[in-house]
Every structure is written in structure tokens, then in C-alpha cells.
TORKOL-4160 file (C-alpha; in steps of 0.2 Angstrom, whole numbers, padded with zeros to 4 digits, m for minus):
244
<pt num="1" X="m0145" Y="0066" Z="0102"/>
<pt num="2" X="m0128" Y="0066" Z="0112"/>
<pt num="3" X="m0115" Y="0077" Z="0104"/>
<pt num="4" X="m0102" Y="0068" Z="0093"/>
<pt num="5" X="m0083" Y="0070" Z="0093"/>
<pt num="6" X="m0069" Y="0064" Z="0082"/>
<pt num="7" X="m0054" Y="0056" Z="0090"/>
<pt num="8" X="m0039" Y="0052" Z="0079"/>
<pt num="9" X="m0032" Y="0038" Z="0090"/>
<pt num="10" X="m0040" Y="0021" Z="0089"/>
<pt num="11" X="m0053" Y="0019" Z="0103"/>
<pt num="12" X="m0056" Y="0005" Z="0115"/>
<pt num="13" X="m0067" Y="0002" Z="0130"/>
<pt num="14" X="m0062" Y="0011" Z="0146"/>
<pt num="15" X="m0057" Y="0028" Z="0151"/>
<pt num="16" X="m0050" Y="0041" Z="0139"/>
<pt num="17" X="m0044" Y="0059" Z="0140"/>
<pt num="18" X="m0052" Y="0069" Z="0126"/>
<pt num="19" X="m0041" Y="0078" Z="0114"/>
<pt num="20" X="m0040" Y="0097" Z="0117"/>
<pt num="21" X="m0053" Y="0102" Z="0103"/>
<pt num="22" X="m0066" Y="0089" Z="0109"/>
<pt num="23" X="m0063" Y="0094" Z="0127"/>
<pt num="24" X="m0066" Y="0112" Z="0123"/>
<pt num="25" X="m0082" Y="0108" Z="0114"/>
<pt num="26" X="m0088" Y="0098" Z="0130"/>
<pt num="27" X="m0084" Y="0113" Z="0141"/>
<pt num="28" X="m0093" Y="0126" Z="0129"/>
<pt num="29" X="m0108" Y="0114" Z="0129"/>
<pt num="30" X="m0107" Y="0115" Z="0148"/>
<pt num="31" X="m0109" Y="0096" Z="0149"/>
<pt num="32" X="m0108" Y="0088" Z="0167"/>
<pt num="33" X="m0102" Y="0071" Z="0174"/>
<pt num="34" X="m0114" Y="0058" Z="0168"/>
<pt num="35" X="m0118" Y="0067" Z="0152"/>
<pt num="36" X="m0118" Y="0056" Z="0136"/>
<pt num="37" X="m0107" Y="0059" Z="0121"/>
<pt num="38" X="m0103" Y="0049" Z="0106"/>
<pt num="39" X="m0085" Y="0046" Z="0099"/>
<pt num="40" X="m0079" Y="0040" Z="0083"/>
<pt num="41" X="m0061" Y="0037" Z="0076"/>
<pt num="42" X="m0064" Y="0035" Z="0058"/>
<pt num="43" X="m0062" Y="0016" Z="0057"/>
<pt num="44" X="m0081" Y="0014" Z="0055"/>
<pt num="45" X="m0094" Y="0012" Z="0069"/>
<pt num="46" X="m0095" Y="0024" Z="0085"/>
<pt num="47" X="m0093" Y="0023" Z="0103"/>
<pt num="48" X="m0106" Y="0028" Z="0117"/>
<pt num="49" X="m0097" Y="0036" Z="0131"/>
<pt num="50" X="m0101" Y="0046" Z="0147"/>
<pt num="51" X="m0092" Y="0061" Z="0154"/>
<pt num="52" X="m0083" Y="0056" Z="0170"/>
<pt num="53" X="m0074" Y="0072" Z="0176"/>
<pt num="54" X="m0072" Y="0090" Z="0170"/>
<pt num="55" X="m0056" Y="0099" Z="0173"/>
<pt num="56" X="m0049" Y="0116" Z="0167"/>
<pt num="57" X="m0041" Y="0108" Z="0152"/>
<pt num="58" X="m0045" Y="0090" Z="0153"/>
<pt num="59" X="m0061" Y="0080" Z="0151"/>
<pt num="60" X="m0061" Y="0062" Z="0155"/>
<pt num="61" X="m0074" Y="0050" Z="0148"/>
<pt num="62" X="m0079" Y="0032" Z="0149"/>
<pt num="63" X="m0081" Y="0022" Z="0133"/>
<pt num="64" X="m0095" Y="0010" Z="0136"/>
<pt num="65" X="m0099" Y="0001" Z="0120"/>
<pt num="66" X="m0095" Y="0001" Z="0101"/>
<pt num="67" X="m0110" Y="0001" Z="0089"/>
<pt num="68" X="m0108" Y="m0004" Z="0071"/>
<pt num="69" X="m0118" Y="0009" Z="0061"/>
<pt num="70" X="m0118" Y="0011" Z="0042"/>
<pt num="71" X="m0120" Y="0029" Z="0036"/>
<pt num="72" X="m0107" Y="0029" Z="0022"/>
<pt num="73" X="m0110" Y="0028" Z="0004"/>
<pt num="74" X="m0110" Y="0011" Z="m0005"/>
<pt num="75" X="m0095" Y="0017" Z="m0016"/>
<pt num="76" X="m0080" Y="0027" Z="m0013"/>
<pt num="77" X="m0082" Y="0044" Z="m0021"/>
<pt num="78" X="m0067" Y="0056" Z="m0023"/>
<pt num="79" X="m0070" Y="0074" Z="m0029"/>
<pt num="80" X="m0055" Y="0081" Z="m0038"/>
<pt num="81" X="m0059" Y="0100" Z="m0039"/>
<pt num="82" X="m0050" Y="0115" Z="m0046"/>
<pt num="83" X="m0052" Y="0126" Z="m0031"/>
<pt num="84" X="m0065" Y="0139" Z="m0032"/>
<pt num="85" X="m0061" Y="0157" Z="m0027"/>
<pt num="86" X="m0064" Y="0166" Z="m0011"/>
<pt num="87" X="m0071" Y="0155" Z="0003"/>
<pt num="88" X="m0081" Y="0144" Z="m0008"/>
<pt num="89" X="m0069" Y="0129" Z="m0005"/>
<pt num="90" X="m0074" Y="0129" Z="0013"/>
<pt num="91" X="m0093" Y="0127" Z="0009"/>
<pt num="92" X="m0089" Y="0114" Z="m0004"/>
<pt num="93" X="m0079" Y="0103" Z="0008"/>
<pt num="94" X="m0092" Y="0105" Z="0021"/>
<pt num="95" X="m0106" Y="0100" Z="0010"/>
<pt num="96" X="m0096" Y="0086" Z="0001"/>
<pt num="97" X="m0093" Y="0078" Z="0018"/>
<pt num="98" X="m0111" Y="0079" Z="0023"/>
<pt num="99" X="m0116" Y="0070" Z="0007"/>
<pt num="100" X="m0103" Y="0056" Z="0009"/>
<pt num="101" X="m0087" Y="0060" Z="m0001"/>
<pt num="102" X="m0073" Y="0049" Z="0004"/>
<pt num="103" X="m0059" Y="0061" Z="m0001"/>
<pt num="104" X="m0056" Y="0078" Z="m0010"/>
<pt num="105" X="m0041" Y="0083" Z="m0020"/>
<pt num="106" X="m0039" Y="0102" Z="m0022"/>
<pt num="107" X="m0031" Y="0106" Z="m0039"/>
<pt num="108" X="m0025" Y="0122" Z="m0048"/>
<pt num="109" X="m0027" Y="0123" Z="m0067"/>
<pt num="110" X="m0023" Y="0136" Z="m0081"/>
<pt num="111" X="m0038" Y="0146" Z="m0077"/>
<pt num="112" X="m0037" Y="0145" Z="m0058"/>
<pt num="113" X="m0041" Y="0161" Z="m0048"/>
<pt num="114" X="m0035" Y="0154" Z="m0032"/>
<pt num="115" X="m0017" Y="0148" Z="m0032"/>
<pt num="116" X="m0008" Y="0141" Z="m0017"/>
<pt num="117" X="0009" Y="0134" Z="m0013"/>
<pt num="118" X="0021" Y="0130" Z="0001"/>
<pt num="119" X="0016" Y="0135" Z="0019"/>
<pt num="120" X="0001" Y="0144" Z="0013"/>
<pt num="121" X="m0006" Y="0128" Z="0004"/>
<pt num="122" X="m0002" Y="0117" Z="0019"/>
<pt num="123" X="m0011" Y="0129" Z="0031"/>
<pt num="124" X="m0026" Y="0129" Z="0020"/>
<pt num="125" X="m0026" Y="0110" Z="0018"/>
<pt num="126" X="m0025" Y="0108" Z="0038"/>
<pt num="127" X="m0040" Y="0121" Z="0039"/>
<pt num="128" X="m0050" Y="0111" Z="0026"/>
<pt num="129" X="m0047" Y="0095" Z="0036"/>
<pt num="130" X="m0054" Y="0103" Z="0051"/>
<pt num="131" X="m0069" Y="0108" Z="0041"/>
<pt num="132" X="m0071" Y="0090" Z="0036"/>
<pt num="133" X="m0070" Y="0084" Z="0054"/>
<pt num="134" X="m0083" Y="0096" Z="0060"/>
<pt num="135" X="m0095" Y="0091" Z="0046"/>
<pt num="136" X="m0092" Y="0073" Z="0050"/>
<pt num="137" X="m0096" Y="0076" Z="0068"/>
<pt num="138" X="m0112" Y="0085" Z="0064"/>
<pt num="139" X="m0118" Y="0074" Z="0050"/>
<pt num="140" X="m0117" Y="0057" Z="0059"/>
<pt num="141" X="m0103" Y="0050" Z="0048"/>
<pt num="142" X="m0091" Y="0037" Z="0055"/>
<pt num="143" X="m0077" Y="0041" Z="0043"/>
<pt num="144" X="m0068" Y="0058" Z="0039"/>
<pt num="145" X="m0064" Y="0062" Z="0021"/>
<pt num="146" X="m0046" Y="0065" Z="0018"/>
<pt num="147" X="m0041" Y="0082" Z="0010"/>
<pt num="148" X="m0026" Y="0079" Z="m0001"/>
<pt num="149" X="m0012" Y="0091" Z="m0003"/>
<pt num="150" X="m0014" Y="0104" Z="m0016"/>
<pt num="151" X="m0007" Y="0100" Z="m0033"/>
<pt num="152" X="m0007" Y="0107" Z="m0051"/>
<pt num="153" X="m0019" Y="0098" Z="m0062"/>
<pt num="154" X="m0006" Y="0093" Z="m0074"/>
<pt num="155" X="0005" Y="0085" Z="m0061"/>
<pt num="156" X="m0010" Y="0076" Z="m0053"/>
<pt num="157" X="m0015" Y="0069" Z="m0070"/>
<pt num="158" X="0003" Y="0063" Z="m0073"/>
<pt num="159" X="0003" Y="0053" Z="m0057"/>
<pt num="160" X="m0013" Y="0044" Z="m0060"/>
<pt num="161" X="m0012" Y="0026" Z="m0067"/>
<pt num="162" X="m0024" Y="0017" Z="m0078"/>
<pt num="163" X="m0042" Y="0016" Z="m0070"/>
<pt num="164" X="m0044" Y="0000" Z="m0060"/>
<pt num="165" X="m0058" Y="m0012" Z="m0066"/>
<pt num="166" X="m0070" Y="m0006" Z="m0053"/>
<pt num="167" X="m0066" Y="0012" Z="m0055"/>
<pt num="168" X="m0076" Y="0025" Z="m0065"/>
<pt num="169" X="m0068" Y="0042" Z="m0070"/>
<pt num="170" X="m0080" Y="0056" Z="m0074"/>
<pt num="171" X="m0075" Y="0074" Z="m0081"/>
<pt num="172" X="m0088" Y="0087" Z="m0079"/>
<pt num="173" X="m0089" Y="0097" Z="m0094"/>
<pt num="174" X="m0103" Y="0109" Z="m0100"/>
<pt num="175" X="m0097" Y="0106" Z="m0118"/>
<pt num="176" X="m0099" Y="0087" Z="m0117"/>
<pt num="177" X="m0110" Y="0078" Z="m0129"/>
<pt num="178" X="m0118" Y="0066" Z="m0116"/>
<pt num="179" X="m0127" Y="0070" Z="m0100"/>
<pt num="180" X="m0121" Y="0061" Z="m0085"/>
<pt num="181" X="m0137" Y="0051" Z="m0082"/>
<pt num="182" X="m0135" Y="0044" Z="m0100"/>
<pt num="183" X="m0117" Y="0039" Z="m0096"/>
<pt num="184" X="m0121" Y="0031" Z="m0080"/>
<pt num="185" X="m0134" Y="0020" Z="m0088"/>
<pt num="186" X="m0121" Y="0014" Z="m0101"/>
<pt num="187" X="m0107" Y="0010" Z="m0087"/>
<pt num="188" X="m0107" Y="m0004" Z="m0075"/>
<pt num="189" X="m0109" Y="0000" Z="m0057"/>
<pt num="190" X="m0092" Y="0003" Z="m0048"/>
<pt num="191" X="m0084" Y="0002" Z="m0031"/>
<pt num="192" X="m0075" Y="0019" Z="m0034"/>
<pt num="193" X="m0079" Y="0035" Z="m0043"/>
<pt num="194" X="m0067" Y="0049" Z="m0047"/>
<pt num="195" X="m0075" Y="0065" Z="m0052"/>
<pt num="196" X="m0065" Y="0079" Z="m0060"/>
<pt num="197" X="m0072" Y="0097" Z="m0060"/>
<pt num="198" X="m0065" Y="0113" Z="m0066"/>
<pt num="199" X="m0063" Y="0131" Z="m0060"/>
<pt num="200" X="m0075" Y="0146" Z="m0064"/>
<pt num="201" X="m0069" Y="0147" Z="m0082"/>
<pt num="202" X="m0069" Y="0129" Z="m0085"/>
<pt num="203" X="m0054" Y="0118" Z="m0090"/>
<pt num="204" X="m0044" Y="0122" Z="m0106"/>
<pt num="205" X="m0046" Y="0111" Z="m0121"/>
<pt num="206" X="m0029" Y="0104" Z="m0118"/>
<pt num="207" X="m0033" Y="0100" Z="m0100"/>
<pt num="208" X="m0049" Y="0091" Z="m0105"/>
<pt num="209" X="m0039" Y="0081" Z="m0118"/>
<pt num="210" X="m0026" Y="0077" Z="m0105"/>
<pt num="211" X="m0040" Y="0071" Z="m0093"/>
<pt num="212" X="m0047" Y="0060" Z="m0107"/>
<pt num="213" X="m0030" Y="0052" Z="m0110"/>
<pt num="214" X="m0031" Y="0046" Z="m0092"/>
<pt num="215" X="m0047" Y="0038" Z="m0093"/>
<pt num="216" X="m0060" Y="0052" Z="m0089"/>
<pt num="217" X="m0076" Y="0052" Z="m0098"/>
<pt num="218" X="m0084" Y="0069" Z="m0101"/>
<pt num="219" X="m0102" Y="0072" Z="m0096"/>
<pt num="220" X="m0113" Y="0087" Z="m0094"/>
<pt num="221" X="m0125" Y="0090" Z="m0080"/>
<pt num="222" X="m0139" Y="0099" Z="m0090"/>
<pt num="223" X="m0143" Y="0115" Z="m0100"/>
<pt num="224" X="m0138" Y="0127" Z="m0086"/>
<pt num="225" X="m0120" Y="0132" Z="m0081"/>
<pt num="226" X="m0117" Y="0128" Z="m0063"/>
<pt num="227" X="m0104" Y="0137" Z="m0052"/>
<pt num="228" X="m0087" Y="0128" Z="m0049"/>
<pt num="229" X="m0093" Y="0124" Z="m0031"/>
<pt num="230" X="m0110" Y="0118" Z="m0036"/>
<pt num="231" X="m0107" Y="0106" Z="m0050"/>
<pt num="232" X="m0097" Y="0093" Z="m0040"/>
<pt num="233" X="m0110" Y="0093" Z="m0026"/>
<pt num="234" X="m0124" Y="0090" Z="m0039"/>
<pt num="235" X="m0115" Y="0074" Z="m0044"/>
<pt num="236" X="m0112" Y="0069" Z="m0026"/>
<pt num="237" X="m0130" Y="0073" Z="m0021"/>
<pt num="238" X="m0137" Y="0062" Z="m0035"/>
<pt num="239" X="m0125" Y="0047" Z="m0031"/>
<pt num="240" X="m0129" Y="0049" Z="m0012"/>
<pt num="241" X="m0148" Y="0048" Z="m0016"/>
<pt num="242" X="m0145" Y="0032" Z="m0026"/>
<pt num="243" X="m0136" Y="0024" Z="m0011"/>
<pt num="244" X="m0150" Y="0029" Z="0001"/>
């Protein structure tokens, strides 16, 4: 399979100079003129292309044909995640991208271990967006999930409007009365699902109540306690299999 590269600018048939990151990958792979590559710009579909010329810092390709492929989930799924500690957020974003998440919203809550603000937060979001790009290239996706700016949970909830008719809002809570599969059976299918998941110590009772006031319905995933970076991926995996 030809290597795949994401290009931010809209693609069209003809010649193109690859952006620096993609050009470096082509050079590291030691591709030669005539080698096939696949490009995508996030608008859906992908382009078959061929390397035309290799320079020290420039790689030119010829885009041949756009193929309409469907590898995205049938619904838009956004994970709103209170950021886990250490480097677990990197792995969460990578796996969520592979599984088909449309967007990720990093959050901070009362019990957060990882707290980010200002330039440090901006740099982390840029890094995570790069993780999502690399995972999209590897997994065959034609869209790249958007990593939203870091926000406090309270401010993010305050900015949410009422749920749209075609949107479901789920709150992952080990103390919830209903398991998620039971909740899904009771709700109609939706075009969009928003999943809120807490940190290592869970959301506080006040935070859970604030989420319910914004239309989130609490559900548990089973008898075991999952890590902060495992729980949202379990939901996403289940929905991805349903869409397969």
C-alpha cells in the first residue's frame, strides 16, 4: 500500500509541492520518482499521486485521480475528556483517531492531575493535533479529528446549548444506575454523539450534576473501574464496531 500523507490545502489534479512534513517522510522512506503515494486533505476521499522529483527540501508529486472512499463512522462522535496524567493523552488521541472520533475536547476538572493554560496549553494542543494527523495517515482515515483548545469543564459546560434533536449526550460514570448498552437500547439512533469522561478520580458530584443539567445522561460501562484513558475508548470501540 502506498504511504499516505495529509495536506492541509485543498487538493486538485496536477502538480503539487508537498508540505515540509510530508516531504521529509518521502525522503526518509527513500521514495524515488515514479513511486506512488496517497494524499488526502480532510474533505473526504483521497488522491492517488506519483512522485515527480526529489530535491534537498522539495518533493513534487503529480495528483492523478480522486477516489471517493468511505472509512468514517456513520455518526459524528466527539470525546470530551478530562485530560489523564503523564503522556496518556497522546495514546488516547492516537487510538481515538484510529477508531473514528470526529473531534476531541481536552478538559480540566476539580480532580484533574494535568493542568494546562496559556502557551503551554497551546503547544500541547498543537502536538496532539499532530498525533491525530499521523494516526489518520496510518489508519486510512480521510478526515482528521479536530483537537479543541483546552478548557475548564465548568466553562465548557456553560458554553453548551441545548442538545440538538439528532444529538445524544452521554456521561460516563461508574456510579450510574444504568449500563450504557441499556441506555442505547432506549434512545433513538443519532447523527451525533457527545461523550463526557472524567479524570483518574472521577468527576465530583457537583460536576456530574452540572453535566446532567446540560442534557447528559449518566451511564456505566460495567462492573470494573476503567482508567481515564480507557473508558472513552471502550465506548468509541463499541460504536465503531456497530458502524462497521
